[in-house]
N, C-alpha and C positions, 0 to 999 in steps of 0.2 A: 396496201390494199391490192388485191389481185385484179388484173385486167379482165374484164368480162369476156373479151374475145378468147383469152387463154382458157377460161372456164368452159366456154362453148366448145373449143377444140378438144378439151379433156372429156367432155360429155360425149362428143361424137366418137372418140376413140373407144371409150368404155362401151358405148352402144354397139359399135362394130364388133367388139370381142363377144358381146352377149349374143348377137345374132349369127356369129360364125359357129356357134355350137359349143364354144368353150364355157365352162361353168362360171357362173357369176353369182356370188353370194355376198352377203354383208347386211349391214343395218343402215337405216336412214337417220343420221344424227339430227336432221332438221324436223323429223316427225314429232319429236317430243318438245313441246314448248317452243317451237320455231327455232330450235338450236340455241335458245336463250338470246336470240338476236331481236332487237327492237323492231326491225322492219323486214329485211330480206335475209333469208338463209340459203346459201348456194352450196351445192354438193360438188366436191372435187373427187378425184379417184381415191385420195388418201384421207381427206378430212372435210369438214364443212367450214365455210367462212361467212362472215356477216357482210352485208353490203347495204347501201342506202339508195333511195330513189333520188331523182334529179333535184338539186337544190339543197340536199342534206349531205352530211358527211359524218364518218365515224369519229367519235371522240377519242383521240389517241389510239391506244390498243384496246379500247373498250368494244362492247358489242352494241352500244347505244348510238343511234343517229342523232345529231344535233343540227340546228340551224346556225351556220357560222355567223359570228358577229363582226369579225375582223377579216376583211378581204380586199383585194385590189382588183379593179375592173380595167380591162384593156382591150384593144381591138386586134383582131387577126386580119387575114386577107379578106374574108367574106363573113366574118362573125365577130361577136363580142364574147370575151372569155372572162372567167373569174379565177383568181388565185387565192386560195385560203391562206390566211396568215396565222391561223390558230393551231392546227394540228398536223395535217399531212402534207401541206403545201402543194397539193395537186392542182393542175390547171384543168378547168372544166369549161366547155362551151355553154353559153347561156342560150336556151332555145328561143330565138327571136326570128320571126319571119320577115322577109322583104329586104334584107340587107344584100345589096348587089356587089358593092365594093367596100373596102376598108373605111370605116367611119373616120372622119377628120378629127372630131372632138367628141368626148363622152362625158356625161355628167350623171350623177346618181342623187336622187332626192330621197333622203332618209325618212322624211315624214310621209311621203306617198309610197315609198318602196318602189319607185319607178326609175327606169334608165332612159335618159335622153341622149340622142346622138345627132350629128349633122351628116348629111349625105350630099356631097357636091354633085353627084351624077344625076340624081333624081330631080333636084330642084323643086322639091315639094314644100 
């Protein structure tokens, strides 16, 4: 999966060429049926790629986003992250507010779909 930052840089470069007066022509592969992507279709200078919103991931080399069922949850310095065990094995931060330092322990309740962690600095 292509890093969104690299896509942004490619977009800026293409826009710069457009406004410098150089000819810019082509088609928008995402314009027809969202590029056959289930969620997000992103345009690069040479092609289009499918991407997924936070919490979802592409199923293998497919254009379909899925909710991963097998994952590992672990803590970073100031966040909690998820590693997919299903397809692309990418590490993604989980958007949780209020974490000041690395959690000491993490637990996931599959019934509630909630993450619990201990925070020794806050003492809450």
